[in-house]
C-alpha positions in Angstrom: 100.7 130.6 229.1 100.7 132.5 232.4 100.4 130.4 235.5 98.9 133.2 237.5 95.3 133.0 238.6 93.2 136.1 238.4 91.4 137.1 241.6 87.9 138.5 240.9 88.7 141.4 243.2 92.0 142.3 241.6 92.5 144.6 238.6 96.1 144.6 237.5 97.7 147.5 235.6 99.5 147.2 232.4 102.7 147.8 234.3 101.9 144.8 236.5 101.7 142.6 233.4 105.0 144.0 232.1 106.7 143.1 235.4 105.1 139.6 235.2 106.4 139.1 231.7 109.9 140.1 232.8 109.7 137.8 235.7 108.6 134.8 233.6 111.2 135.4 231.0 114.0 135.7 233.6 112.7 132.5 235.4 112.7 130.5 232.1 116.2 131.5 231.3 117.5 130.7 234.8 115.6 127.4 235.1 116.9 126.0 231.8 120.3 127.6 231.6 122.3 124.6 232.9 120.5 122.1 230.7 120.9 124.4 227.7 124.7 124.3 228.3 124.4 120.5 228.2 122.8 121.0 224.8 119.4 119.5 225.8 116.9 120.4 223.0 113.8 121.1 225.0 115.4 123.5 227.6 117.0 125.4 224.7 113.5 125.7 223.2 112.0 126.8 226.5 114.5 129.7 226.9 113.7 130.8 223.4 110.0 130.8 224.1 110.6 132.8 227.2 112.4 135.5 225.2 109.7 135.5 222.5 106.9 136.1 225.0 108.5 139.3 226.4 109.6 140.4 222.9 106.0 140.1 221.7 104.8 142.4 224.5 107.5 144.9 223.8 106.5 145.0 220.1 102.7 145.0 220.4 102.4 147.3 223.4 105.3 149.6 222.5 103.3 152.8 223.4 103.4 151.7 227.1 107.2 151.7 227.3 110.1 154.1 227.3 111.2 153.8 223.7 115.0 153.5 224.4 114.5 151.0 227.3 112.3 148.8 225.2 114.5 148.9 222.1 117.6 148.0 224.1 115.9 145.2 225.9 114.4 143.8 222.7 117.7 143.9 221.0 119.4 141.9 223.7 116.6 139.4 223.8 116.8 139.1 220.0 120.5 138.4 220.3 119.9 135.6 222.8 117.1 134.2 220.7 119.3 134.1 217.7 122.0 132.1 219.5 119.4 129.6 220.7 117.5 129.6 217.5 120.6 128.6 215.4 120.9 125.5 217.6 117.2 124.8 217.8 116.8 125.1 214.0 119.4 122.5 213.4 117.8 120.2 216.0 114.5 120.5 214.1 116.1 120.2 210.7 118.1 117.1 211.4 115.2 115.3 213.0 112.9 116.3 210.2 115.2 115.1 207.4 115.9 111.8 209.2 112.1 111.1 209.0 111.9 112.0 205.4 114.0 109.3 203.6 113.3 105.9 202.3 115.9 103.0 202.4 117.4 103.8 199.0 118.3 107.4 200.1 120.0 106.5 203.3 123.5 106.9 201.9 122.6 110.4 200.8 121.1 111.1 204.2 124.3 109.9 206.0 126.3 112.3 203.8 123.8 115.1 204.5 123.8 114.5 208.2 127.6 114.7 208.4 127.5 118.2 206.8 124.6 119.3 209.1 126.3 117.9 212.1 129.4 120.0 211.6 127.2 123.1 211.2 125.2 122.1 214.3 128.4 121.8 216.4 129.5 125.3 215.3 126.1 126.7 216.3 126.3 124.9 219.7 129.8 126.3 220.4 128.6 129.8 219.6 125.6 129.4 221.9 127.7 128.1 224.8 130.1 131.0 224.4 127.1 133.4 224.5 125.6 131.8 227.6 128.9 132.3 229.4 129.5 135.8 228.2 129.4 139.2 230.0 126.7 140.2 227.6 124.4 137.4 228.8 125.1 138.3 232.4 124.2 141.9 231.6 121.0 140.8 230.1 120.0 138.8 233.2 120.8 141.9 235.3 118.7 144.0 233.0 115.8 141.6 233.3 116.2 141.5 237.1 115.9 145.2 237.3 112.9 145.2 235.0 111.0 142.8 237.3 111.2 145.6 239.9 110.9 148.7 237.8 110.3 148.4 234.1 110.6 151.7 232.2 106.9 152.3 231.4 104.9 155.4 230.6 102.2 156.8 232.9 99.6 155.2 230.6 100.8 151.8 231.8 99.5 152.6 235.3 95.9 152.2 234.0 94.0 148.9 234.1 95.7 146.4 231.8 92.6 145.6 229.7 91.8 149.3 229.3 95.1 150.2 227.6 96.3 146.9 226.2 93.2 145.6 224.3 93.2 148.6 221.8 96.8 147.8 221.0 96.1 144.1 220.6 93.1 144.8 218.3 95.4 147.0 216.1 97.9 144.2 215.9 95.2 141.7 215.1 93.8 143.8 212.3 97.3 144.0 210.7 97.7 140.3 211.0 94.2 139.7 209.6 94.9 142.0 206.6 98.2 140.2 205.8 96.8 136.7 206.3 93.6 137.3 204.3 95.6 138.6 201.3 97.8 135.6 201.1 97.6 133.5 197.9 98.7 129.8 197.8 101.5 130.6 195.4 102.8 133.7 197.3 106.5 133.8 198.3 107.2 131.8 201.4 108.5 134.9 203.2 104.9 136.3 203.2 103.7 133.2 205.0 106.6 133.5 207.4 105.7 137.2 208.2 102.1 136.1 209.0 103.5 133.3 211.2 105.6 135.7 213.2 102.8 138.3 213.5 100.4 135.5 214.6 102.9 134.3 217.3 103.2 137.9 218.7 99.4 138.2 218.9 99.1 134.8 220.6 101.7 135.5 223.2 100.1 138.9 223.9 96.7 137.3 224.3 98.2 134.8 226.8 99.7 137.7 228.8 96.2 139.1 229.3 94.2 135.9 229.7 94.1 136.0 233.5 92.6 139.5 233.4 89.5 138.4 231.4 86.4 137.5 233.5 84.4 134.3 233.1 83.1 133.5 229.6 85.4 136.0 227.9 88.4 134.2 229.3 87.1 130.8 228.0 86.5 132.3 224.5 90.0 133.8 224.5 91.5 130.4 225.4 89.8 128.9 222.3 91.1 131.8 220.2 94.6 131.2 221.5 94.3 127.5 220.5 93.3 128.5 217.0 96.3 130.8 216.8 98.5 127.9 218.0 97.1 125.7 215.2 97.8 128.5 212.7 101.3 128.8 214.0 101.9 125.0 213.7 100.7 125.0 210.1 102.9 127.9 209.1 105.7 126.5 211.1 105.5 123.3 209.1 105.6 125.3 205.9 108.6 127.3 207.0 110.5 124.2 208.3 109.9 122.5 204.9 111.1 125.6 203.0 114.3 125.8 205.1 114.9 122.0 204.8 114.5 122.1 201.0 116.7 125.1 200.5 119.4 123.7 202.8 119.5 120.4 200.9 119.5 122.2 197.5 122.4 124.4 198.6 124.4 121.3 199.5 123.6 119.7 196.1 125.0 122.7 194.4 128.2 122.5 196.5 128.9 118.8 195.9 128.0 116.3 193.3 128.1 113.2 195.6 124.6 111.6 196.2 123.0 114.3 193.9 120.0 112.1 193.0 119.3 111.1 196.6 119.7 114.6 197.9 117.4 115.9 195.2 114.7 113.4 196.2 115.0 114.5 199.8 114.7 118.2 198.8 111.6 117.3 196.7 110.0 115.6 199.7 110.2 118.8 201.6 108.8 120.8 198.7 105.8 118.5 198.8 105.4 119.1 202.5 105.5 122.8 201.9 102.8 122.6 199.3 100.6 120.6 201.6 101.0 123.2 204.3 100.2 126.0 201.9 96.9 124.3 200.9 96.0 123.7 204.6 96.6 127.3 205.6 93.3 128.7 204.2 91.1 126.4 206.2 93.1 126.9 209.3 92.9 130.6 208.9 89.1 130.5 208.4 88.7 128.8 211.7 91.0 131.3 213.4 89.2 134.4 212.2 85.7 133.5 213.2 84.0 136.6 214.7 82.6 134.9 217.8 86.2 134.0 218.9 87.2 137.7 218.8 84.3 139.3 220.7 86.3 139.2 223.9 88.6 141.9 222.5 85.7 144.5 222.6 
């Protein structure tokens, strides 16, 4: 969430918020670059979050930007996020699976971890190469230029809330429609779509939080917390799906430790089902009308 404090006498334009988002994304990348090259998990995650926040703004408020500029910047941020995400996903997966086994399945887990470790190292090598590449340097230059003069439309010169709230409400309605229609047994990709849409709405709310006066700002903070809870629940579901599918693919490739690997996969399927059942109650708390009145 933004660290900036809103002055009661200051009304920022949408362009100001875009510049701020570019500044914060660039700052996150620079701050954590060295530690990411040392393969430290949290810095890798923080760079990824920094790219997501700006990408969310580029997607939800697309009418405020020059289309080509926004598309090119989003594509490069997506490239970086993919490099980081491949490493981060293995960090999460390996830790998750380590916590999922009982004593009798430890031989299977050791076998599984050897395979995952090799894949993890390959993802780490690709990330390191990317973080030292000319493409990465060009992205930093592009972000630096955007902190000074992002390619925005004349509409972006208007007060931020005036032009951004309608766009946010439209994105919220799309998210709400998708989430409300979800059934417990729906394909996991539908849940993942809602998770990504919810994350974009959350980040966009956070970008505007300092512009909201008094009580509206406090209500918006509660709304953001509910979105975070929704994100966590759907993240648990997605992580369990990925874990189960990864283990099942390894079972198909190799007969060694088949029984133990199958039990590990089943433990993740149970975690997925638990998250599916939890989703409805979490969504109900997120969508309460009084938490959304600040969007008016």
